VOGU-3710 file (C-alpha; in Angstrom, 3 decimals, decimal comma):
1> mdkeqaaava> -107,344/113,281/-33,473  -109,810/111,946/-36,076  -112,555/109,421/-35,345  -110,496/106,482/-36,595  -107,596/107,328/-34,299  -109,960/107,999/-31,408  -111,581/104,598/-31,959  -108,144/102,899/-31,988  -107,247/104,590/-28,672  -110,618/103,634/-27,191
11> hlnvrlfvaf> -110,261/99,979/-28,184  -106,699/99,841/-26,799  -107,818/101,390/-23,515  -110,763/98,985/-23,259  -108,423/95,993/-23,647  -105,961/97,367/-21,098  -108,827/98,316/-18,757  -110,008/94,696/-18,814  -106,448/93,478/-18,099  -105,979/96,079/-15,350
21> rmffnarfyy> -109,173/95,073/-13,565  -108,233/91,389/-13,879  -104,748/91,702/-12,374  -105,465/94,527/-9,920  -108,507/92,917/-8,316  -107,980/89,133/-8,584  -106,052/88,505/-5,379  -104,702/85,013/-4,659  -105,210/85,500/-0,913  -108,940/86,275/-1,157
31> pvfaviyldf> -110,161/82,699/-0,449  -108,292/82,785/2,875  -108,389/86,539/3,514  -109,527/86,497/7,158  -107,779/83,207/7,929  -104,425/84,402/6,624  -104,412/87,349/9,029  -105,238/85,026/11,905  -102,433/82,678/10,840  -100,040/85,630/10,775
41> gmtleqfail> -100,958/86,118/14,447  -103,636/88,818/14,346  -106,896/88,637/16,332  -110,378/89,064/14,820  -110,554/92,598/16,246  -107,134/93,490/14,792  -108,253/92,156/11,428  -111,306/94,443/11,514  -109,159/97,399/12,614  -106,605/96,806/9,833
51> nsiwaatili> -109,393/96,827/7,272  -110,748/100,014/8,809  -107,273/101,552/8,388  -107,434/100,510/4,733  -110,854/102,109/4,366  -109,788/105,260/6,238  -106,801/105,675/3,893  -109,114/105,490/0,903  -111,476/107,861/2,693  -108,740/110,501/2,960
61> aevpsgalsd> -107,175/110,004/-0,484  -110,196/109,069/-2,621  -111,659/112,428/-3,586  -108,350/114,344/-3,938  -107,107/111,615/-6,283  -110,264/111,882/-8,378  -109,940/115,659/-8,546  -106,306/115,336/-9,661  -107,389/112,823/-12,287  -109,865/115,335/-13,734
71> ligrkkllvt> -107,261/118,102/-13,611  -103,986/116,502/-14,752  -105,097/113,301/-16,491  -106,177/109,758/-15,688  -103,030/107,858/-16,651  -100,779/109,528/-14,050  -103,069/108,318/-11,267  -103,245/104,809/-12,726  -99,451/104,517/-12,960  -99,268/105,624/-9,322
81> agalmvaeml> -101,813/102,930/-8,411  -99,738/100,253/-10,143  -96,552/101,303/-8,326  -98,336/101,358/-4,963  -99,699/97,834/-5,551  -96,149/96,563/-6,059  -95,065/98,236/-2,787  -98,136/96,872/-0,981  -97,317/93,262/-1,904  -93,633/93,629/-1,052
91> iwglaptsdl> -94,402/94,934/2,448  -96,817/92,107/3,245  -94,885/89,330/1,560  -91,694/90,091/3,493  -93,311/90,947/6,865  -91,652/89,134/9,840  -93,921/87,333/12,334  -91,550/87,098/15,300  -92,853/90,294/16,951  -96,663/90,577/16,791
101> nllfwilaan> -96,708/94,232/17,852  -94,279/95,150/15,082  -96,210/92,925/12,673  -99,426/94,821/13,348  -97,789/98,103/12,315  -96,193/96,515/9,248  -99,591/95,191/8,196  -101,047/98,633/8,931  -98,470/100,088/6,501  -99,530/97,476/3,957
111> rvfsglaeaa> -103,153/98,545/4,403  -102,186/102,193/3,902  -100,336/101,446/0,645  -103,231/99,263/-0,496  -105,725/102,014/0,307  -103,673/104,613/-1,573  -103,515/102,291/-4,595  -107,285/101,779/-4,497  -107,868/105,523/-4,198  -105,545/106,350/-7,098
121> asgsdealvy> -107,209/103,757/-9,348  -110,792/104,401/-8,256  -112,608/106,470/-10,841  -109,550/107,075/-13,009  -109,742/103,704/-14,764  -113,442/103,973/-15,609  -113,145/107,675/-16,468  -110,237/107,049/-18,862  -112,159/104,362/-20,750  -115,491/106,211/-20,791
131> dsleeageqe> -113,724/109,395/-21,985  -112,032/107,348/-24,721  -115,340/105,884/-25,849  -116,956/109,325/-25,756  -114,237/110,850/-27,953  -114,757/107,986/-30,417  -118,549/108,438/-30,289  -118,955/104,942/-28,852  -120,182/105,708/-25,324  -123,283/103,597/-25,935
141> dwahvlqkvt> -120,971/100,571/-25,693  -120,262/101,301/-22,009  -122,702/98,703/-20,636  -121,121/96,058/-22,871  -117,647/97,103/-21,696  -118,770/96,700/-18,088  -120,146/93,262/-18,912  -116,859/92,270/-20,603  -114,831/93,539/-17,649  -116,975/91,615/-15,180
151> rwqsvafmia> -116,760/88,446/-17,288  -112,968/88,455/-17,628  -112,488/89,642/-14,069  -114,541/86,615/-13,018  -112,249/84,337/-15,041  -109,219/85,891/-13,328  -110,901/85,465/-9,943  -111,608/81,831/-10,718  -107,962/81,125/-11,502  -106,631/83,189/-8,595
161> litggfvydp> -108,988/81,723/-6,016  -108,366/78,095/-6,964  -104,619/78,689/-7,119  -104,624/80,683/-3,874  -106,538/77,984/-2,033  -104,108/75,318/-3,246  -100,817/77,102/-2,560  -102,014/78,175/0,896  -102,628/74,552/1,970  -99,339/73,061/3,325
171> dimqnlsngl> -100,514/69,455/2,946  -101,275/69,856/-0,755  -98,028/71,701/-1,366  -96,093/69,072/0,596  -97,611/66,271/-1,478  -96,889/68,185/-4,673  -93,271/68,773/-3,588  -92,851/65,086/-2,745  -94,312/64,101/-6,106  -91,836/66,374/-7,892
181> gidialtqqd> -88,941/64,942/-5,869  -88,290/68,210/-4,016  -86,928/67,528/-0,531  -88,531/70,260/1,571  -90,664/70,311/4,740  -93,517/72,786/4,443  -95,631/74,248/7,252  -98,519/76,719/7,328  -96,044/79,439/8,237  -94,301/78,833/4,911
191> tmrwpillnl> -97,280/78,500/2,592  -99,335/81,337/4,069  -97,049/83,782/2,214  -97,309/82,128/-1,183  -100,640/83,691/-2,242  -99,174/87,088/-1,378  -96,001/86,493/-3,390  -98,082/85,365/-6,377  -99,877/88,706/-6,127  -96,533/90,456/-6,286
201> vtalitfvcv> -96,184/88,983/-9,778  -99,647/90,222/-10,814  -98,804/93,630/-9,324  -95,874/93,895/-11,734  -98,157/92,930/-14,650  -100,661/95,561/-13,484  -97,932/98,199/-13,550  -97,056/97,298/-17,147  -100,745/97,521/-18,146  -101,271/101,034/-16,785
211> csmretehhq> -98,017/102,281/-18,319  -99,340/101,126/-21,731  -102,662/103,013/-21,516  -103,249/106,080/-23,713  -104,497/109,372/-22,347  -107,435/110,949/-24,164  -106,942/113,990/-26,378  -108,869/116,158/-23,916  -106,398/115,450/-21,111  -103,342/115,520/-23,374
221> sqketlsvga> -104,229/119,112/-24,287  -104,948/120,209/-20,707  -102,613/122,891/-19,352  -103,715/122,539/-15,715  -100,728/122,129/-13,403  -100,645/120,212/-10,150  -102,174/122,499/-7,549  -103,629/121,840/-4,125  -105,941/124,815/-4,575  -107,185/123,531/-7,923
231> afrqtgkvgl> -107,842/120,095/-6,433  -109,862/121,636/-3,586  -111,842/123,785/-6,014  -112,620/120,747/-8,164  -113,643/118,775/-5,083  -115,937/121,556/-3,894  -117,452/121,952/-7,352  -118,329/118,286/-7,661  -119,494/117,983/-4,059  -121,917/120,856/-4,661
241> wilktpfafm> -123,077/119,241/-7,923  -123,868/115,986/-6,094  -125,899/117,851/-3,459  -127,839/119,616/-6,222  -128,372/116,406/-8,208  -130,709/114,121/-6,225  -130,279/111,224/-8,643  -126,490/111,117/-8,247  -126,789/111,537/-4,474  -129,242/108,645/-4,176
251> vilaaatlds> -127,179/106,337/-6,415  -124,135/106,943/-4,200  -126,113/106,539/-0,958  -127,767/103,307/-2,142  -124,427/101,917/-3,337  -122,732/102,715/-0,019  -125,547/101,056/1,927  -125,417/97,858/-0,094  -121,644/97,680/-0,509  -120,599/98,294/3,111
261> airmfitlns> -122,712/95,503/4,581  -121,870/93,007/1,844  -118,151/93,776/1,826  -117,854/93,603/5,606  -119,169/90,066/5,604  -117,368/88,752/2,540  -114,005/89,861/3,940  -114,769/87,388/6,736  -116,262/84,664/4,551  -113,358/82,204/4,943
271> eyyrlisypa> -114,244/81,930/8,644  -117,888/81,367/7,655  -116,858/78,571/5,287  -114,967/76,894/8,114  -118,047/77,017/10,325  -120,286/75,400/7,706  -117,876/72,442/7,507  -115,748/73,272/4,456  -111,973/72,556/4,647  -109,522/75,318/3,682
281> vafgfigaai> -108,694/73,619/0,386  -112,329/74,059/-0,690  -112,264/77,841/-0,273  -110,630/78,361/-3,655  -113,204/76,142/-5,387  -116,022/78,053/-3,696  -114,473/81,297/-4,900  -114,141/79,856/-8,408  -117,822/78,853/-8,389  -118,704/82,390/-7,297
291> alqnmfvaka> -116,547/83,838/-10,078  -118,315/81,600/-12,611  -121,663/82,708/-11,207  -120,652/86,357/-11,575  -120,078/85,893/-15,310  -123,801/85,172/-15,650  -124,726/87,901/-13,148  -122,931/90,478/-15,330  -125,145/89,669/-18,307  -128,261/89,651/-16,143
301> vrkmtekfta> -127,520/93,027/-14,560  -126,801/94,591/-17,966  -130,308/93,543/-18,987  -131,622/94,907/-15,684  -130,228/98,376/-16,514  -131,947/98,202/-19,905  -135,297/96,957/-18,614  -135,757/98,411/-15,110  -135,401/101,816/-13,466  -132,682/102,591/-10,942
311> nqnfliiasv> -135,261/102,377/-8,130  -136,411/98,934/-9,220  -132,839/97,676/-9,487  -132,080/98,893/-5,972  -135,098/97,004/-4,622  -134,055/93,822/-6,444  -130,491/93,982/-5,115  -131,578/94,886/-1,562  -133,984/91,932/-1,509  -131,271/89,495/-2,598
321> vmmaflgirf> -128,871/90,818/0,051  -131,458/90,712/2,850  -132,350/87,092/2,056  -128,652/86,218/2,118  -128,065/87,810/5,540  -131,121/86,089/6,975  -129,884/82,734/5,689  -126,329/83,229/6,973  -127,584/83,451/10,555  -128,322/79,697/10,611
331> fipyigvifp> -124,843/78,469/9,576  -126,292/75,544/7,635  -123,525/72,992/6,916  -122,461/72,864/3,261  -125,747/74,178/1,810  -125,173/77,490/3,611  -122,611/78,407/0,940  -125,496/79,643/-1,217  -125,882/82,741/0,978  -122,401/84,254/0,463
341> mmlfagivmt> -122,883/83,436/-3,227  -125,970/85,651/-3,118  -123,915/88,389/-1,447  -121,303/88,227/-4,198  -124,069/88,492/-6,797  -125,360/91,518/-4,886  -122,007/93,293/-4,896  -121,513/92,674/-8,638  -124,969/94,089/-9,358  -124,305/97,068/-7,089
351> sfctsfylnq> -120,967/97,871/-8,727  -122,349/97,502/-12,252  -125,421/99,673/-11,655  -123,447/102,359/-9,853  -120,862/102,640/-12,644  -123,561/102,576/-15,311  -125,676/105,351/-13,807  -122,906/107,676/-12,573  -120,849/107,637/-15,776  -123,977/108,495/-17,740
361> aadksiratl> -124,940/111,268/-15,339  -121,658/113,211/-15,386  -119,672/115,309/-17,837  -116,011/114,360/-18,485  -114,821/117,445/-16,585  -116,117/116,005/-13,287  -116,354/112,275/-14,039  -113,333/110,972/-12,070  -114,088/113,236/-9,118  -117,696/112,039/-9,046
371> lsfkglalnl> -116,570/108,399/-9,136  -114,132/109,189/-6,339  -116,965/110,608/-4,244  -118,707/107,291/-4,861  -115,603/105,440/-3,696  -115,370/107,764/-0,697  -118,949/106,958/0,324  -118,449/103,214/-0,141  -115,311/103,112/1,956  -116,705/105,469/4,586
381> gygalgllya> -119,540/102,994/5,034  -117,170/100,028/5,050  -114,726/101,657/7,476  -117,474/102,723/9,858  -118,990/99,256/9,779  -115,552/97,736/10,396  -115,166/99,783/13,561  -118,708/98,919/14,661  -117,953/95,251/14,040  -114,787/95,440/16,157
391> llvnqlrqdp> -116,757/97,129/18,965  -119,494/94,502/18,666  -117,011/91,620/18,912  -115,343/93,279/21,900  -118,742/93,695/23,583  -119,676/90,082/22,868  -116,357/88,980/24,349  -117,484/90,451/27,685  -120,639/88,322/27,712  -120,106/85,602/30,368
401> aletstsslf> -122,691/83,355/28,702  -120,742/83,300/25,445  -117,570/81,400/24,664  -114,665/83,649/23,715  -113,405/81,468/20,856  -113,181/83,092/17,423  -115,889/80,767/16,078  -118,386/81,600/18,843  -117,769/85,330/18,530  -118,120/85,180/14,764
411> kaaaqwfpvw> -121,425/83,303/14,989  -122,811/85,734/17,546  -121,746/88,780/15,523  -123,291/87,369/12,318  -126,753/87,586/13,904  -126,527/91,387/13,744  -125,919/91,743/9,996  -129,599/91,566/8,894  -130,564/93,993/11,684  -127,960/96,536/10,562
421> ffgtilvvfi> -128,816/96,086/6,886  -132,543/96,531/7,444  -131,918/99,728/9,415  -129,695/101,269/6,737  -132,130/100,330/3,963  -134,829/102,231/5,844  -132,568/105,305/5,838  -132,221/105,028/2,049  -136,004/104,825/1,626  -136,520/107,878/3,851
431> chwklkpmnh> -133,945/109,886/1,874  -135,512/108,807/-1,403  -138,942/109,825/-0,202  -137,628/113,248/0,831  -135,589/113,905/-2,327  -137,763/112,130/-4,939  -135,033/111,931/-7,652  -136,961/111,415/-10,901  -134,339/111,865/-13,610  -130,651/112,252/-14,219
441> eks> -129,344/114,791/-16,652  -125,720/115,442/-17,437  -124,031/118,296/-15,647
//
């Protein structure tokens, strides 16, 4: 393949990568994520456990999927991810609510399929695009690609969150139906499924996107066959490389520390919005404002990677996140929305910096596996924190001085987030002091 053909493949893959990230990640149910589970009949503890199941699935499948991606090609894993997303939405969208015990296991199956989809996509999408750029000699454009992805993903989030907030609200949908002359009586039990069914449509679009991607010449010419032994050897090789490469190890550790705490709270943010006096219909607008904010954050963090060192960027992000957790504790009506906005900015900066540094640090032969180790660490942190959160809520429920309502438990549990985050940040500083990673060379 000559340079002109390689450039054409790279540009096609960049466009499809942007579309894939838009449709795979912009979920219509995100503005009501915690609330929708509660409306289905789950408790706060069950919600945390279901998300830990999701994280555990990724934990088990993440690294093997990355190793397979390096061995047999990126596109096969991405097509698998698209198919699993379709199955994930079908399971949830059609789940019956008459038997709550059965429903829990159906939702657990949904979380497993979702986790497998995340694991199959994680690393493979970035690796495919970075490999394409590298073959075309355009790898220096990677930071701009990340900025473009974040910008358009934010646009998709904005649309999905506003739409999701609207279609979830039965009063708005009832008024809309009446205005259109449609004779139908809508309840929350009806409309709570609509964001999920809309995501079934985007799942089908996602599947089309990944089927249209082009594999790089390197992986087209690979003769490696599917082998459990080969996958284990690749996993061991990259795991050893990470342990011998302090810079890569510290990037992954810092990312896991930041991501787990932020993600644990933002999966519960719809309950937080309720407690600072916002109605459910406003959740989508808040999400849209956050998505708009993230478009500017993407440009800012690109400049941060150009101007500051990895250590300095970690300190900046950690400071933003700590201030957000400290502010959340007070549950300030209306104005308190600024703190989850800071958390979302923190997670965008974390994701951008992690992708930027790790893709630069690794050779194409280990790139997807390395990114999967990153995903493994992130979801190990998130899953562990989910279980700790469930245990914390259960412990708080036993406190006779505390009301056992969901709101009271949520408020009490939120006081522990800055304590946990401060403790884990100290661990990162200790590890950094011991390892002193000064540079990052390619393997």
